[in-house]
N, C-alpha and C positions, 0 to 999 in steps of 0.2 A: 469202305475198304475191308472191314472185318466180316462183311456178309459173305456167305458161301466159302468161308475160310480163305479168302483171297490174299489177305496179308501174309498168312503163313506160306501159301504157295509162292508168292512173290519173293519172300525171304529165302525159301529153298532154291528157287531159280537163281537168285543172286549168289547164294552160297555155292551151288553146284557149278554154275557157268562163269562166275566172276573171275576166278583165277585165270581162266583161258582168255576171257574177254579183256582183262586189264593187265595181264601178266601178274605173277604172284606178288612182287613187291608193291605194285599199284593197288592190287586188291587188298593186301594186308594193311596198307596205309589207310585206305578208305574205311575198312571195317574198324580199325583202331580209332579213327576219328569219330565214326558214328557211335561206337560204344562209349567212348569218353564223353561225347556230347550228351548222350542220353543218361549218363550216370548221375545219381543224386548228388555226388560230390561236385558236379559241374555248375552248381547254382551260381548265378551272377557271372557266367563266363570264366570261371576260375581255371578251367582246363582247356576248353575248346569254345571259341566264340561262334556265333551264328555265321559270321563272315568266313571264318576258317572252315567250318563245315561245308558251306556252299562253294568255297574255292575248291575243296577236295571233290565235291560232287561234280562240279563243272569240269574239272580236270579229268576225272574218271569218265564222264560222259563223252568228252572229246576224244578220249583214247579207246573207248570201247569198240571192239570188233565183232561182237555177237549181238544180233538184233534184239533178242529178249532182254539182255542186260541193258543195252542202250535204251530201250523203251522204259524199263523200270527207272533208270537214272534220270531220264527225261521227266518222268512223272515226279520224282523226288525233288527235282530242281524247282518245281512249282509250289513247294511247301514252306517257303521262307517265313511266311506269317505264322504258320503253326509252330515252326521251330522257335521263333521269337516268343510265342506264348508259352512254350514248354519251359523256357528259362524263367 
């Protein structure tokens, strides 16, 4: 995912198109959940559990109305094992 700068390009696509694809409140909720999950303060699910993260990812994927965002969210929905390893 980091080859050819793909991760950065996907993040920019999500940032640029996410508010339109998910409406601003839905996009802000998703970004907040993702940031809090990735935070070092989230050790041991203290802020956001893996299940909460994936509930938000699934909700955003179901509501997305822009193909590029929908595709990114679909790929992220397949990363539960990696998310569990992160914690």
